[in-house]
ROPAZA-925904 format. One line per 2 residues: number of its first residue (from 0); their letters; for each residue y negated, x, z of C-alpha. Coordinates in pm, 1 decimal, decimal comma, m for minus. Layout:
BEGIN
NUM> A> Y X Z | ... .
END
This chain:
BEGIN
0> MS> 9818,0 11835,1 m1437,9 | 10057,3 11785,6 m1145,8 .
2> SQ> 10428,7 11729,1 m1187,2 | 10393,2 11402,9 m993,8 .
4> FV> 10144,3 11272,0 m1252,4 | 10377,9 11370,6 m1536,3 .
6> IA> 10666,3 11183,6 m1370,8 | 10439,1 10885,2 m1310,9 .
8> MI> 10352,2 10870,8 m1681,9 | 10715,2 10866,6 m1801,8 .
10> NP> 10772,2 10492,5 m1774,9 | 10429,6 10379,5 m1909,6 .
12> AI> 10458,6 10615,7 m2207,2 | 10811,7 10506,9 m2293,0 .
14> GM> 10714,3 10141,3 m2253,9 | 10415,6 10166,4 m2489,2 .
16> LF> 10617,4 10366,8 m2741,5 | 10887,0 10100,0 m2754,5 .
18> AA> 10628,7 9820,3 m2756,6 | 10466,2 9975,7 m3065,4 .
20> AF> 10806,7 10021,9 m3232,2 | 10910,3 9660,5 m3175,6 .
22> FL> 10569,2 9534,4 m3288,6 | 10606,2 9726,3 m3616,4 .
24> LW> 10954,1 9578,1 m3660,1 | 10808,7 9231,9 m3604,9 .
26> TN> 10534,0 9281,9 m3866,9 | 10811,2 9317,3 m4126,6 .
28> QR> 11012,0 9021,0 m3991,3 | 10748,3 8775,7 m3873,8 .
30> GQ> 10997,0 8490,8 m3868,3 | 11189,0 8665,2 m3586,9 .
32> TY> 10967,2 8581,2 m3288,5 | 11222,4 8721,2 m3045,1 .
34> IL> 11115,0 9071,7 m3154,5 | 10757,4 8993,9 m3050,5 .
36> LI> 10882,2 8878,4 m2708,6 | 11063,7 9209,3 m2664,4 .
38> AA> 10750,8 9403,5 m2764,5 | 10546,7 9203,9 m2512,2 .
40> SY> 10801,0 9283,1 m2239,2 | 10752,0 9656,6 m2286,1 .
42> VA> 10373,5 9610,2 m2278,9 | 10403,2 9426,3 m1945,2 .
44> SS> 10626,8 9703,5 m1808,9 | 10378,0 9972,7 m1908,1 .
46> IG> 10085,5 9785,8 m1751,5 | 10278,2 9747,1 m1427,2 .
48> FL> 10362,0 10117,1 m1402,3 | 10007,4 10219,5 m1499,6 .
50> IQ> 9851,2 10003,5 m1228,0 | 10099,6 10128,8 m971,9 .
52> DV> 10115,6 10500,8 m1046,7 | 9804,0 10594,3 m1243,2 .
54> GP> 9539,0 10336,5 m1150,6 | 9287,9 10395,8 m868,5 .
56> DF> 9400,0 10332,6 m511,8 | 9173,5 10073,4 m351,4 .
58> GN> 9301,0 10149,2 m5,1 | 9495,8 9826,5 36,2 .
60> EF> 9818,1 9671,7 m85,0 | 9660,7 9390,0 m287,7 .
62> QR> 9711,6 9570,9 m620,1 | 10087,7 9562,1 m559,2 .
64> IP> 10082,4 9190,3 m637,0 | 9981,7 9225,7 m1007,9 .
66> VN> 10206,5 9530,8 m1037,3 | 10519,3 9341,8 m938,1 .
68> IC> 10419,2 9029,9 m1129,8 | 10405,1 9255,5 m1439,7 .
70> FL> 10759,1 9372,9 m1362,8 | 10881,3 9014,6 m1322,2 .
72> MT> 10712,5 8917,2 m1649,9 | 10881,5 9216,2 m1813,3 .
74> GY> 11217,6 9071,8 m1719,1 | 11114,4 8720,1 m1825,4 .
76> LL> 10996,9 8829,8 m2172,4 | 11285,5 9069,3 m2235,7 .
78> IA> 11554,6 8819,7 m2138,3 | 11377,4 8543,9 m2335,3 .
80> GV> 11383,6 8769,2 m2642,8 | 11751,3 8856,1 m2602,0 .
82> VK> 11849,1 8490,7 m2554,2 | 11638,2 8377,8 m2851,8 .
84> RY> 11802,1 8636,6 m3077,8 | 12124,1 8436,8 m3055,4 .
86> GL> 11951,0 8106,6 m3128,6 | 11998,8 7986,7 m2770,8 .
88> RI> 11747,1 7776,1 m2581,9 | 11524,8 7989,3 m2360,2 .
90> PH> 11540,2 7854,7 m2001,7 | 11163,1 7873,7 m1952,6 .
92> AL> 11166,3 7646,8 m1647,1 | 11425,9 7860,2 m1469,4 .
94> LG> 11268,5 8194,5 m1560,6 | 10919,1 8067,2 m1486,1 .
96> GI> 11040,4 7936,8 m1151,9 | 11180,4 8279,6 m1061,3 .
98> VA> 10847,3 8445,1 m1149,2 | 10657,0 8181,9 m945,6 .
100> IG> 10883,7 8242,3 m643,8 | 10819,8 8612,7 m685,8 .
102> AA> 10442,1 8563,7 m693,8 | 10455,3 8354,4 m376,7 .
104> GL> 10683,8 8607,9 m208,6 | 10449,1 8890,6 m297,8 .
106> VW> 10156,9 8711,5 m137,1 | 10370,5 8663,5 173,7 .
108> FV> 10497,0 9024,6 196,3 | 10161,1 9181,8 102,5 .
110> LI> 9890,3 8965,1 260,9 | 10049,1 8740,9 523,6 .
112> RP> 10343,6 8934,4 668,3 | 10319,1 9288,0 521,8 .
114> DL> 10669,1 9428,9 474,2 | 10724,6 9695,7 209,8 .
116> TG> 11103,1 9695,4 242,6 | 11121,3 9316,7 220,4 .
118> RV> 10897,6 9320,0 m86,7 | 11111,3 9581,0 m262,6 .
120> LM> 11433,5 9393,3 m191,7 | 11283,3 9059,7 m300,2 .
122> VN> 11147,3 9192,2 m632,3 | 11477,6 9361,1 m717,7 .
124> FL> 11674,3 9050,7 m624,7 | 11455,9 8830,1 m847,6 .
126> LG> 11477,4 9078,5 m1137,2 | 11854,1 9071,8 m1091,8 .
128> CI> 11845,3 8690,9 m1108,6 | 11644,5 8703,8 m1431,9 .
130> SL> 11893,1 8947,9 m1582,7 | 12181,8 8733,1 m1456,8 .
132> VA> 12041,9 8439,5 m1655,8 | 12091,8 8641,2 m1976,7 .
134> TV> 12439,4 8750,0 m1869,1 | 12544,9 8389,4 m1812,6 .
136> KL> 12384,1 8268,9 m2137,8 | 12541,1 8545,4 m2348,9 .
138> YP> 12889,1 8533,0 m2196,4 | 13021,4 8239,9 m2410,3 .
140> VE> 12849,8 8360,6 m2730,2 | 13087,7 8483,1 m3000,2 .
142> KR> 13036,5 8858,6 m3025,2 | 13125,2 8937,2 m3384,5 .
144> HF> 12998,0 9293,7 m3392,7 | 13016,7 9591,8 m3160,0 .
146> ID> 12640,0 9579,9 m3105,6 | 12668,7 9224,5 m2966,7 .
148> RL> 12928,7 9337,4 m2714,3 | 12718,2 9642,0 m2625,8 .
150> LF> 12406,9 9429,7 m2571,6 | 12603,5 9201,2 m2339,1 .
152> WV> 12731,6 9491,9 m2130,2 | 12386,6 9650,9 m2114,2 .
154> TV> 12265,8 9318,7 m1970,8 | 12548,9 9327,1 m1715,8 .
156> LC> 12454,9 9686,5 m1623,7 | 12092,2 9582,7 m1580,1 .
158> TL> 12197,2 9296,3 m1350,4 | 12411,6 9524,1 m1134,3 .
160> NF> 12132,4 9783,3 m1122,9 | 11891,4 9536,0 m962,9 .
162> FV> 12143,4 9387,0 m720,5 | 12338,4 9694,1 m609,8 .
164> RP> 12104,2 9994,9 m637,0 | 11827,5 9900,9 m388,8 .
166> AS> 12063,3 9770,9 m121,1 | 12297,9 10072,4 m140,1 .
168> IM> 12018,8 10331,7 m134,6 | 11838,3 10164,0 156,0 .
170> LL> 12160,6 10160,9 352,7 | 12172,5 10538,4 306,1 .
172> AG> 11802,2 10626,1 335,5 | 11665,5 10346,6 556,6 .
174> SF> 11353,9 10132,0 515,3 | 10998,9 10232,3 420,5 .
176> TD> 10700,4 10256,6 653,7 | 10419,8 10304,6 400,4 .
178> FG> 10364,1 10341,2 27,5 | 10321,4 10719,2 50,8 .
180> SF> 10668,0 10764,8 196,3 | 10798,1 10508,5 m54,2 .
182> QQ> 10683,1 10720,7 m351,5 | 10846,2 11030,7 m201,7 .
184> SL> 11173,7 10852,9 m122,6 | 11516,4 10882,4 m280,8 .
186> YW> 11485,1 10516,2 m376,2 | 11172,1 10569,6 m587,8 .
188> TT> 11325,2 10873,5 m759,3 | 11623,5 10662,3 m862,1 .
190> VV> 11388,7 10383,0 m977,6 | 11199,6 10619,0 m1210,0 .
192> FT> 11507,7 10763,1 m1374,8 | 11735,6 10458,0 m1379,1 .
194> QV> 11448,2 10252,3 m1520,1 | 11401,8 10509,3 m1796,3 .
196> MI> 11774,8 10508,4 m1871,6 | 11809,0 10129,5 m1882,8 .
198> SV> 11480,0 10083,7 m2069,2 | 11583,9 10331,9 m2338,7 .
200> LF> 11937,7 10190,1 m2358,0 | 11807,8 9833,5 m2391,3 .
202> AL> 11551,5 9932,6 m2654,2 | 11790,2 10137,7 m2867,9 .
204> TL> 12057,3 9867,0 m2852,2 | 11805,8 9600,8 m2955,8 .
206> MV> 11668,5 9818,2 m3236,1 | 12017,5 9867,6 m3378,0 .
208> AI> 12079,5 9491,8 m3345,4 | 11754,2 9416,1 m3530,8 .
210> AL> 11843,2 9666,7 m3803,4 | 12187,7 9508,7 m3846,2 .
212> DL> 12027,8 9162,0 m3860,2 | 11794,5 9284,7 m4134,3 .
214> IA> 12081,8 9438,7 m4331,7 | 12278,6 9113,6 m4300,7 .
216> EL> 11975,6 8914,2 m4418,8 | 11926,6 9144,2 m4718,7 .
218> RR> 12296,1 9111,3 m4800,8 | 12271,7 8730,8 m4782,1 .
220> EA> 11970,5 8735,6 m5012,5 | 12150,0 8967,0 m5256,7 .
222> NT> 12453,8 8736,6 m5262,6 | 12268,2 8405,0 m5280,2 .
224> DK> 12167,8 8210,4 m5591,4 | 11816,3 8085,3 m5518,9 .
226> LS> 11828,3 7791,3 m5760,1 | 12139,8 7624,0 m5620,5 .
228> GL> 12128,1 7767,2 m5268,5 | 12494,0 7869,0 m5304,8 .
230> LN> 12651,8 8211,2 m5329,8 | 12601,1 8390,7 m5660,1 .
232> RR> 12903,5 8518,0 m5852,7 | 12921,7 8849,2 m5667,2 .
234> GF> 12888,8 8681,8 m5328,0 | 13145,7 8416,5 m5416,4 .
236> EQ> 13399,5 8669,2 m5538,4 | 13363,5 8881,6 m5223,0 .
238> EA> 13413,0 8588,4 m4987,1 | 13679,0 8417,6 m5197,8 .
240> VA> 13890,7 8734,8 m5217,8 | 13876,9 8766,2 m4838,0 .
242> AL> 13961,9 8396,7 m4789,6 | 14251,7 8416,8 m5035,7 .
244> GA> 14388,1 8722,5 m4856,7 | 14371,8 8541,7 m4522,0 .
246> CD> 14557,7 8238,9 m4663,9 | 14821,0 8463,6 m4820,2 .
248> ER> 14879,8 8651,2 m4492,2 | 14927,6 8327,1 m4300,2 .
250> GH> 15136,6 8160,1 m4567,4 | 14879,9 7882,9 m4618,5 .
252> AA> 14809,6 7707,6 m4946,5 | 14475,9 7740,6 m5126,1 .
254> CL> 14319,5 7583,5 m5433,1 | 14041,3 7693,8 m5661,7 .
256> MI> 13807,4 7442,6 m5818,0 | 13571,0 7515,8 m6108,5 .
258> AD> 13306,2 7258,8 m6195,0 | 13080,6 7249,6 m6499,0 .
260> LD> 12782,9 7019,8 m6565,2 | 12856,3 6821,1 m6882,6 .
262> HF> 12641,4 6854,7 m7196,2 | 12402,3 7087,2 m7016,4 .
264> KA> 12258,9 7236,8 m7335,2 | 12167,1 6888,7 m7454,7 .
266> VN> 11992,0 6823,9 m7122,5 | 11783,4 7138,7 m7166,5 .
268> DS> 11706,8 7058,1 m7531,0 | 11608,2 6697,3 m7461,5 .
270> YG> 11433,2 6720,9 m7124,9 | 11335,0 7086,4 m7092,7 .
272> HA> 11460,0 7374,5 m6881,8 | 11273,4 7255,4 m6571,3 .
274> VG> 11485,6 6938,2 m6567,3 | 11799,1 7143,3 m6630,9 .
276> DR> 11712,6 7367,1 m6335,8 | 11657,1 7056,2 m6126,2 .
278> AI> 12003,5 6927,0 m6217,8 | 12157,3 7258,5 m6110,2 .
280> SL> 11962,4 7245,4 m5783,6 | 12073,2 6886,9 m5716,8 .
282> FG> 12436,9 6969,8 m5778,2 | 12405,8 7272,5 m5548,3 .
284> QH> 12267,0 7047,6 m5274,1 | 12537,9 6787,7 m5336,6 .
286> LT> 12809,7 7050,6 m5322,2 | 12667,5 7210,7 m5006,1 .
288> AS> 12654,6 6872,1 m4831,5 | 13015,6 6797,8 m4934,5 .
290> LE> 13170,0 7126,7 m4822,8 | 13413,5 7121,0 m4534,6 .
292> PG> 13457,7 7406,4 m4283,4 | 13628,5 7709,5 m4436,7 .
294> MT> 13540,9 7628,7 m4799,5 | 13363,6 7891,7 m5009,9 .
296> AG> 13132,1 7776,6 m5289,6 | 12917,4 7959,2 m5542,4 .
298> RI> 12736,3 7931,2 m5872,7 | 12930,8 8164,7 m6101,4 .
300> GG> 12752,4 8096,3 m6430,8 | 12464,3 7904,8 m6584,1 .
302> EE> 12590,3 7553,4 m6506,7 | 12930,3 7655,9 m6370,5 .
304> FA> 13032,4 7641,6 m6003,9 | 13343,1 7744,5 m5812,4 .
306> VL> 13488,5 7630,9 m5479,8 | 13779,2 7788,4 m5294,8 .
308> VP> 13954,4 7526,9 m5080,3 | 14174,4 7703,5 m4821,7 .
310> NA> 14462,0 7549,8 m4627,2 | 14492,7 7263,3 m4875,7 .
312> DL> 14749,3 7155,5 m5134,7 | 14662,9 7034,9 m5482,6 .
314> GA> 14648,1 6670,4 m5373,3 | 14391,3 6732,9 m5098,5 .
316> AR> 14181,8 6951,6 m5328,0 | 14196,4 6686,6 m5600,7 .
318> RF> 14068,4 6418,1 m5363,3 | 13777,8 6641,9 m5264,7 .
320> AE> 13698,5 6719,7 m5630,6 | 13718,5 6355,6 m5734,8 .
322> AL> 13477,4 6249,6 m5458,6 | 13241,2 6528,0 m5561,6 .
324> RA> 13256,7 6422,1 m5928,2 | 13222,5 6049,6 m5865,5 .
326> DF> 12927,9 6076,0 m5623,2 | 12718,7 6323,1 m5823,4 .
328> PE> 12538,5 6073,7 m6054,8 | 12435,2 5866,4 m5754,5 .
330> EC> 12305,4 6177,4 m5576,2 | 12082,6 6250,0 m5875,3 .
332> AG> 11919,5 5904,7 m5868,6 | 11546,4 5947,2 m5835,2 .
334> GL> 11566,1 6322,7 m5872,0 | 11580,5 6330,1 m6251,9 .
336> PP> 11391,6 6141,0 m6521,1 | 11567,0 5817,6 m6627,4 .
338> PL> 11792,7 5746,3 m6802,8 | 11940,7 6090,8 m6738,3 .
340> AP> 12250,9 6070,3 m6514,8 | 12436,8 6401,5 m6541,7 .
342> TV> 12809,7 6417,9 m6491,1 | 13043,5 6700,4 m6402,2 .
344> SI> 13393,1 6802,7 m6511,9 | 13624,0 6986,0 m6271,7 .
346> GL> 13932,9 7199,2 m6315,9 | 14177,8 7271,7 m6034,4 .
348> CL> 14465,3 7510,4 m5978,5 | 14690,4 7600,5 m5686,9 .
350> AG> 14709,6 7959,9 m5565,7 | 15058,2 8102,2 m5549,5 .
352> PG> 15167,1 8384,7 m5317,4 | 14990,5 8713,0 m5399,1 .
354> VE> 14781,9 8566,1 m5680,4 | 14460,0 8750,5 m5766,8 .
356> LY> 14126,9 8568,1 m5773,2 | 14059,1 8652,1 m6138,2 .
358> EL> 14392,9 8510,4 m6245,5 | 14321,6 8200,0 m6042,8 .
360> MN> 13978,4 8161,7 m6205,0 | 14131,3 8188,8 m6553,6 .
362> RA> 14380,6 7914,2 m6473,5 | 14108,7 7692,2 m6323,7 .
364> DE> 13900,4 7750,5 m6638,5 | 14189,2 7628,0 m6854,5 .
366> AL> 14216,0 7316,9 m6637,0 | 13838,0 7267,2 m6673,5 .
368> YH> 13857,8 7283,1 m7054,7 | 14138,5 7027,4 m7039,3 .
370> AK> 13920,8 6800,9 m6820,5 | 13629,7 6829,4 m7066,4 .
372> R> 13854,0 6731,9 m7356,0 .
END
């Protein structure tokens, strides 16, 4: 086995390895179709390198057309996956247009006006354009975690690699006369190793991003009450403590509201637990729809709910609570068996400087008992 064959197999082997890894990740997160796009991109890359470096030589340049189309599709699928990860619209028309221009250019440089140097520069330029699309799309996205910033800069590096590398090396080494000299050139050596570096860097960054997404999803599930769709007690306490601390640091007011469905035991006894669960679900939906930005809400007990209202005085919080209380029976219309029209009682308290959440909850509970009386 020659050393040239071993070098030629580096990129196809790495591509198929990463394709298999991303496919396995997708089988456990089938709702995340962007992972499947990334897996497909590595398959396309491997096919391109296999046709170019391992496949039989038919004695003409025609096979270079599918090779480079595979490379362009690699960029298309990879960038589409990265963009989709952030919930952004994939610019299929733009990316597809770049691939179509590439296909037409390949026909021109291979069959009509053969020019190896022109073909190499064109393919790299178009791959740089595809990568630039992701750079532009990701630039305004809020990068909350280090991995988001790293993924953006890897995309920038990929863009610069396609724009700067071929032009700079050709200025030093000159153009190519035939494919044999091309494979022995300094340019091709840099392609093999820079492609490996960027491919591995992209894949590892995306794998870490997928793992962090999965951890965040598991954390959301662990902190979410499935019946109401709100945070459970643990999730509410974690977020409310953080929100209270932020208000305290900035000197902003905050209020805590505790709501309790009235006569809930009687509802269960008279109509059954399924109807009681439905009432809890309806109030959770009503509360979710009523929340304003920055508010934290959770179900902290059987029929008990809590809402932290930041940056608000007692008057503003009371208006919000009163609207929530008054509109609830109407929201239940049609969702519960008549004549059941559940009501809710609400207790409010204002957070003073340095107050702990548990103290605040005790005071809101006292206000709730007063409201029920």
